[in-house]
C-alpha positions, 0 to 999 in steps of 0.5 A: 551615149553622150548627152551633149554635143558641140556648139558652133562658134565663129571663133577663129583663134584662142583669143576669140574663144576666150572672149566668147566664153567670157560673154556667152549666156549659152552653155553647151549643156543647155544648148545641146543636152538631149534630156533638156530637149525632151522636157525641163525635168527629164533628167530628174524624172530618170533619176526618180525612176532609178536610171542613175 
């Protein structure tokens, strides 16, 4: 299962995408990672439990 998802963007062309990426403070991982929605330490907890 993918643990990240797409982040909506108003960019209409490649130049807009580059400008958005250069100034964005929101990451795809930070915005959509399922583990981060459970708790800030969810992935670390799963590592300790032997999931990875």
